[in-house]
Every structure is written in structure tokens, then in C-alpha cells.
C-alpha positions, 0 to 999 in steps of 0.5 A: 467808720461811719457818719450817724446819718450813714448808720441811720441810712444803713438801718434803712437799707443796707444796699443804700449804704453799700452804694453810698460808700462804694458807688456814690457816682450813682446817687441823685443829686438833691433837688430845690425842696431837699435843699430847702430842707437843708438849709432850713435844719441849719437856720433852725440848728443855729437858733437854738443855740440860743436856748444855751447862750455863751457856748463856743462853736466847732466850725465844720470842716469836711476835710479835716474831721481830725482837727474838728474832734481835737478842737472839741477835746481841747475845749473839754480839757479848758473847761468850756461848759457849752460846745456846739457842734461838739465832734467825736470819733469813736467805737466806728462812729463819727458823730456830731453832737448839736449842742453839748452842755455840762451838767455838774460831773455830766454832759447832757446832749441836746440834738436839734431837729426842724420837725415839730415832733420827735421821730422814731429815727430821730431816737435811732440817730441819737442811740448811735450818738450815745454810743459813740460819746459814752466811750469818752464822756460822762452823759447825763441825759439826751434830748430833742429840740424840736419846733413847738407848732403851737407858738404863735409870734407877737412882737420879737422871736421868743426862742424860750417858747419857739422850741420844745425840749424832750428827754428821750434818754429812757427810750435811747439807753434801750436802743443803744443796747442793740446798736453794736449788733447792728453795726457789726452787721453793716461792718461786714456787708460794706466788705462783701458785694452789692447786697441783693435786695429787692425794693420795697417800702423800705425805700422811702421810709423814713426817707427817700432814698437817693439811689432809687432811679439805680434800684428801680430802673427795671420798674417802667414808667407806668406800672403797677405802682400808679394804680390809684389808691392802692396801698403800698403794701400791695403794690409791692406784693403785686411786684414781687410776684411778678405782676410789673405792668398792667397787662401783667394783672390777672382778671382775677385779681382784686382791683377797686372801680377806678383801677379796673378802669385805669387797666382796661382804659390803658389796654385801649389808649381811649379814655371813658367819657360818661356825660351824665356825671360831667352834666350834673357837675355843671348843672350846679354851677351858677354864672360868672365862674370864677376859678380861683388857686391860692398859693401858700408859703411855710417857714420853720421860724415864723416872721410875722405876727399871728404866724406859727412854725410851718403854718400855711401862709396865702400870699398869692392867688389867680382868678379868671371870671368867665361870664356866661356871654363867653368874656374871660377876665384875669385878676391876681395877687401876689403880696410883698414878701417883706410883710405879712401878704395876708391883710393885703390878699384878704381885702382883695380877694373879697373885692375881686370873688364878687357877691354871687357865682361859682367859685372853681378850684381843683380839690377845694378842700385846700382853698376852703381851709385856708380861707376858714384860716384867714377868717379865724385870723382877721375877724374884722373880715370873717363874714365876707370870708366865710360866705365864699365858702358855700359858693365853691365848687370842686372841678375835679369831682367829674373827674373822681367819679369818672365822668371823664378818665384818660389813660394818661392820667396814670391813676392820678387826678391832680390837675398837673395829671389832668391838664397834660393829658386832655391837651397834649403838646400844648405849650401854652398850657405847659408847665415845663415851660415855666421858671416855677413849676409846681406848688413847692417850688413857688413856696420855697421861691416866695419864702426865700425872696425877702432875701434877695438884694437885687431888685431887677432879680426880684422883679423876674422871681415875682413875674415866674410866681404870677405866670406860675399861678396864673396857668393853675387857673387858666388850665382849669378855664381850659379843662372846664370848656373841653369838658362842655365841649366834650358833652356836647360832643357826645350829646350831639352824636 
């Protein structure tokens, strides 16, 4: 017996399904980001039930699937016309319908997804559900209910406009024809030994596999999979040809300039330094230097006026200001989690960033995009916000242009790769020492902060957010200063 999700897993990779059924202890535990996605799915699913009010919910009980199935059967027999989480076990599949609605003599199915569009795997999921349910019900239509990313909240949440309903029946009926063959293949596979499947693009498409550590155990920490901006197909092609480590790459292999330097510096262990590129970047800077970083959060269900589903909402920034005399000062902003943080952020940000001086970000497109969003949404501050944009300079530029490339970058120019390579074993600059260690954690932490009741815990978490964002801009200061030192050393040597 397979569940819908297990069937979809099997479509992605037979080996993953076999491991789930036979060696579940090898499965990686979901991290905080994955758990957050799961929680979001539950929240969206509960809210979508309001589209079809008055129904009866089958409470999920992982220890009593048969009880859930019997309760569903009894509700249908009693004439209940809307059932949430209806459970069925037919044709070798255990399937739960998010929302089941009686429509005359037929039943319509509504599957709720926390995405903003219908994905291909949603249709495959719906196909196996149709295959199972049609054995015991006369089905009419099957739909995907997903979030409407055009919905802009004003006042009370409007559930009718928050969601979109797409009828996917015709597509599903086509896919259903292949379900028996796929199921038979999975059933036969599960009775045999572990499938000997090579790793490939299927390991992450459409979902990241939770058995990757097992299947990728022979791939070293630094491998061809780290090659900068090489598409996945070519990386797997190299791997399957036995070219796994940089040393395995033949001189005749076609590589980009960055990839070639990546391989060469890995063999020497020495960084590539081109002072003229660094000097060219620094010559364009104007003091005081404002090292600036935003943090944003996203929510599936908008809480505030002027917010859309999954809209990037700036809630925090850190700012280190480096004056020409070497003085360094720090400013910061962290919004209140119970109200829209943007109005207060806009006012303080314009004030803190002053009238002149270069604003330095690492991969500036993110900061500039958020500022343009704020200018769009807060017209009264639009002139002051848009005046900030031309002042931006991107600290990633001298790295991307190979003014400085360290083999420990491993093909990545993100600040999380650059910083530890330039400052190894420096506890002051170690994100791993922090409670909040990356932007994704910051996003999820703030998005859920309003749910906390303990004021002491709230204060500790807010301090953790401040510590994280502060390190982002301090890191930029340190990187800038190290680049200056490198140029001076090269110039004077």
C-alpha cells in the first residue's frame, strides 16, 4: 500500500521510495526551513476550507488510517456534502482529499497547495488520487486550489480572492491512464533488492531528496558539483564519466575562465589576486561608506495591509558606517513583529543613510529591488528612497571579476563563502556561533515571532536577529578592509 506522496516520490526516484520503505533510518530529518514549509501547508489548507464552509473534518490519526477511512465512508452514507481530509484506501493507494464536495450526483475534489501556481507534480498527485477515489465514488471534476499572488490585502482577509481554483480534470484524466503501469513497476521494485540507481538531476527535481546523504556518500566535499555556473546536466555528465574531483578534469575539457581558475587555484592552494581590478572598484567609492544589509520575511497568508502572498517584506537592516578617518559606527533597525515593519524602517533608513557617500551591499540587486518596492508602496517617501539607488556599489564585483579568488570559495561568491575563506577560524566572524545563522533562518524566525507569548524568549530572539544582521554588515567592512590590505601589500612588494 502506498500513499499519494509515496507514489509521487516513486515517480521521482525508485531508489528513494525503496529506501523509505526498507531503510527509513537513513532518511535525513527535516530542517527548520522544511518544517516551516510543512507548517505553511497546514495553515493554507485550513484556511482554504473556508471556501466551502459547513463541512466535516476527518481528524488525521497516523495510528488509525482504517478509522479515518471508516469515518469518511460513514459521513458519505449520512449525506454530508462537504468533507475535509476525506480518507480512502483503494487500488493499492491510501489517498486523502483535502476538500471533497458533493455536486448533484457526483463528487468534486479540491486539492489545496501553498504554491502560487499549479506544478506538474500537483497533476501527477491528483492523477493517482483520481485513480484511487474513482473506485468508490462517482467523480465530477478535480481542482487545484492555490494562492493568488496578485491578491493585495486591504482590511479583513478576503479568502475568496486570496485563492485561485484551477480545474485540471482533462489533464488528470490523461495522466490516470499511466497510473496502473507506474504502480505495478513500483510494487515489483519494492519486492526486490535496493535499486542500483546512479545519482542524477532527479535527486532534486521536483523535490530535494531526504536520502541524498546516503546516495551521495562517495561524492567528496569539493567536487565537480562545485564548479561555478556549470549547468547540472554537464556536472552529472562529468561525474558519470568518472571525473569527480578537480584533479580528474582533463586539460582538454571545456571550462569557463572562472571554472579554470577554480581548478588551478585548488591545485596550488594559493589565491589569485589581481590588484588593478580591486583598485578599479575602490576608486569609484565615495566616503563615508555605508555597509548595508536588509533582512526580509515572506508569508503565505498576508497579515498586513499592502501585503501579498510571499511578498518580500523588509523588517530589519544593519548599517556600518566607515568614515575616511577610519572611525566605524553601527546603526540598526528591527521592526515590531505585531505590525507592518516597513513604515518605521523607511523613515529611519532614509535618515541613517544620509545624503552622500557610497552605499555598499553584497549582491546589491536584492537591496535595490527592495528599496524600489518600498518606493512603490510608500509614495510619500518615494523621492528620498529612489535617491538612494544610484549610490549603491556592489562588494561582490571585485570577486566576480576575479580581482580576488581563493580556492576555499569553492566556486561560490556568496558572502557565506568569501568570509570564512578570507578569515578562517575567526570567532568574531563565524556565523555558526550565532543562534540565527543565515537569511532563511532570519526570515522564518521573524515570520513566526508574533506567535510567541513569552516576553523573555521574544527578547532573546530579537537579539539573535540583531546579532545576525550586524554580522552581515561587519563582514562586509572586514572584507573591504582586507581587500585594501591585499592591494597595499601587492603594490608595495
